[in-house]
Phi, psi and omega in degrees: 000130181275143177236130183253152179241156178234111185261139176277150175297141177185182180080187184241025180276084185294333182290336182266349192256116176296148179292141182228147179254008182199196179298138183268144182270170177291158180243124176301141178231129182228141172273177185300320181296318180293320178301315181293321184294321183259001173077031177275122181232128176247145183206162173286145179269154181263134177282146180204163174234141179208148177286141176293134183251129178241128179278137180221168177246121183259141175234123179288128183271155178275116183295337179293333176293322175297316180297319180296312179296322179294319178296320178298319180294315180296319179295317180295321178294320179295318179296321180294319179295319180296315180295321179294318179298317180294320179296320178295319181296314182291328177296316180298319179293318181296314181292334179268001179065034186249048169093014176245125181274165177297323180296320178295318180295317181295323178295320179293322178292325177294318177296323178297315180296319179296317180295321178296319179295318179294323178294321179292321178295317180296319179294320179294321179295318179295319179295325179290319182279325189223044183310310180299328177289317181297330182278351179289153174296158187310308183294316180296320179296318181295320178297318180296317181296316180295320181293321182287322181286335178274349179091003179287339179217154178248148171254136186224139174263125178254113180264142178250087184307135178086358180235136177249352179227160178220111186298318183226153180280131177300146179283327179203173182211161176214150178255145173259098182253101181054041179085358179259129178276119182249120182291149179221153179258131180275118181269325180156183182272136176270138183278331184273135177267169177241193179294343178284346178053054182217164174296144182226149178240147175263125181244147173251131182240095179289144175050051181293153178302145179298141179097345179274103186235182182308135179093343180295142179242130182221152174293143180231139174248127177253134184247118180272192179297153181294146176234141181258147178186195178249141183274127184233132176297148181300324183290348179277344185268127174246166185214137173220195185295344179265357179116195183281146176207164177228170174258129177254133176276121183281154181294142178273146174284322176224160181297336183276349182291152173291154176282132179249148184230141179228140176287136181229130179292142175227158175253122178280114182278307180189156178298145180217105183060235178266011182224212182228149167266123189233163173229151179125348176231166182254160181288348176262004177281147173266107183254137179289114181259343174223136176091014180298325179296327178293317178297322178299318181293328178290319184282330177102165184298333186268019181300133183260137178276158178227150172285136183272095181255358180277147184267000000 
């Protein structure tokens, strides 16, 4: 029959003792036989970098709406140029006394002002609906418009439910189409919101799978800048009212000593494979990767976490 012990923190071994802001809890202590019997395994963690992943909901946009808004803008601009030309012509005739009355000139100037206002409204509407497209250089914008209207590429709005701002632009994105990851290019942030009341991004999807058309909704993953941390198995992470924590195996004074374990707070950065990328422990720490739940049961529900300040 195995017997387990619970040791209180004590002594002057500062290198083994996590920093604490309050009363310290007991530390489970196990000998080699006990560790093997209950499957407690401690190991060094591996450092890794991964892009932060944000889940979004994508909606394929109707390219004819882009064509319509673009046509309205072009028509308004043409009308504005025509009205301006006519106003300039009549002014020259009026000032030269060549058959243009003041009333004719004032009417032309009124039409010019109206045409300028309509052109500004059309440009503002296009920027609101298609801001990232409007910001592209002339040739790039034309290529994108031709590709989307011909069906060679799709435009998609990616909404981030629950968020109204986006601190940084994602570096890349992918769509989950029936389990297939389809890469997408991030064009920029859209100014107009939808019924989801969330921040939205405009994505370009070249050579999209057949059948994916306007109105279709698919899961989207947005990938932010890479973040570095240590890879931790999911079963190693425990959670209480103070947040996530793991068990660290403290250094032994002698080889014959039992192994002691202390809870250490960690920050979960992002999912990584079947585990987590975390911060709060060092790569030379011995972290319990199997059997953390057993240590939790030994220490009890009231186990207190500590900040890991030892080097």
